[in-house]
N, C-alpha and C positions, 0 to 999 in steps of 0.2 A: 352598594347594588343601588339600580335606579329602578323605578317600575314606573310606568305609565300607561296609558289606556287612550284609544282612539276610538271614538263611536262615528260611525258613517251610515246615514239613512240610504238605502237603494231601493228602487221601485222594480223589484224584480222578487219572486218567492225564494224562501231561504232554501230549497233543494238546489235550484239554479245557482245562488251564489257560493254555496258551499262548492258545489261541483267547480266553478269556475274558479274558485280561490285554490285549489287543489292542481289547476292545470299548470303544466311546467312553461308553457308558451305564454300564456296570460302574464305570470310572474316576471319572465324575462323582458317582455315588450314594455311591462311597465317600469322596469328598472333601465331602459336604454339609455337614459342620460348619462349613467355612471359604465356604461359597456357592459352591464353584467350579462353573462352568457354560462351556460352548463358546460363543465369540464370534466365531470365523472357522475356515475349513478344513473338515475333515470332522468333521460333527456327531452322526453315528449310524452304527451299524454297526461293522465290525471294521475297524483301521488296517491298512494293508499299506506295503510299500516304497516310500518316496518322499513318502508322506501326511504332510501338516502339519495342526496343529490350535493353535488360539490359546484358550489357558484365561484366565479370569479368576477371581480369588479374593480372599478377602481374610483376610488373616495379619498379627497385630501391629497389628490396627486400620486395617490401610491396604490399598488395593485395589491389586491387582497383575496383570499380563499377562504369560504368556510364551507364546509360539509354540514349538513343539517339532516335530521330524521323526522319521519312523521312517528311519534309516540303514543298518541291518542288519536282514534278516529271514530266518532260518534254522528254518523249522518243522520239527517241533514243539521245538526245542531253545534257540534264542537269538534274541532281538531286542534293539537299541538304539535309545533314543531320546535325541536330544540337543537342547538350546536353539538355536534359529534367531535368536530375539530375546526379551529378557527382561531380568529383574533380576538375573542371575546372569552374573559375567564368562565362566565356563564350567558349563555343566550336561552332564554324560554319564552315562546311566544304562543299564548292560548287565542283561539278564535272562536268567536260565539255567534251564532246566526239565531235571531229571534224574530219571529213573525211580527210585524209593527200593527197587524188588526186591519189592514187595507189591502192585504196582497203582497205587501212589499217585506222588507227585511231590516231590521236594526242590525248592523254587523258592529261587534264590540272586539276589538284586539287589546290583549293584555299582555305586555312585555316587559319581563324581568331581565335586567342584563346587568354584568359586572364587567368593567374593562380590566383589560389584565395590569402588572405592573404597581400592585398594591397603592400605595398613596400617591403614585404619579397618574395611576390609572382614575383614581379619585378626582384629582384634579381636572384629568380630561373629560370625565363624566359631567362635572358641574360647569367646564368652561365652553364644552363644545358639544359633547354627544348627547346632552339632555335637550338641546335644542335641535339637533341634525337629525338625531332618530326619530322623533315623532313626525318630523318633515318627510322625511323618508317614507315613513310608513302610510301617512296622508297621499302622497304621491301613488304610491302602489294602489290605495283603495279608490281614489279618483279614476284611476286606470280601469280598475276592475268593475266601478259603478258604471261606467259608460260601457264596458263590454257586457253588463248583465243585463242593462236597459235598452241596448241596442237591437 
C-alpha cells in the first residue's frame, strides 16, 4: 500500500473550495489531459454522500474505468471518495479543507492506494505510481485552485 499527501494553499474560503471539489465538471476539466469523462452515475453538478460516478480516462496509453463513491461528507471540512470498482485493489482519498487564518484554505489530500496483482503491483507502485499519482493530484488541485480563486 502507498500513502501520500498533497497540500495546496488556495485563496478562497473553505466552503467554496469544498463545494468546487465535489463538482463533476471541475474534476473532468482538471483531468482533460487524460481525456477523463463520466460514463456512469452522477454526470453533472455537485456530488453528495452516497453518490457514485464512473470515470473513464487514458493513462499509460491504456483506457481505464473507475467507479468511485462519496463515503464521508462533512461540509465544509472533509469528504472521502473511495473506489467501488476499478483498476486499484484499494483507493481511498480523504479531502480536508482548513481555514488558513487569512480567509483562504489549506486543502490537504490524503491518498491510500494499493495496485492490483500482488508483487507485480508493488513493483508498479515503486517504479511508476508513487510519482505519477501525486503529480496527477497536483494537476487536479492546480485546476481547482484557479477555479476557486477566479
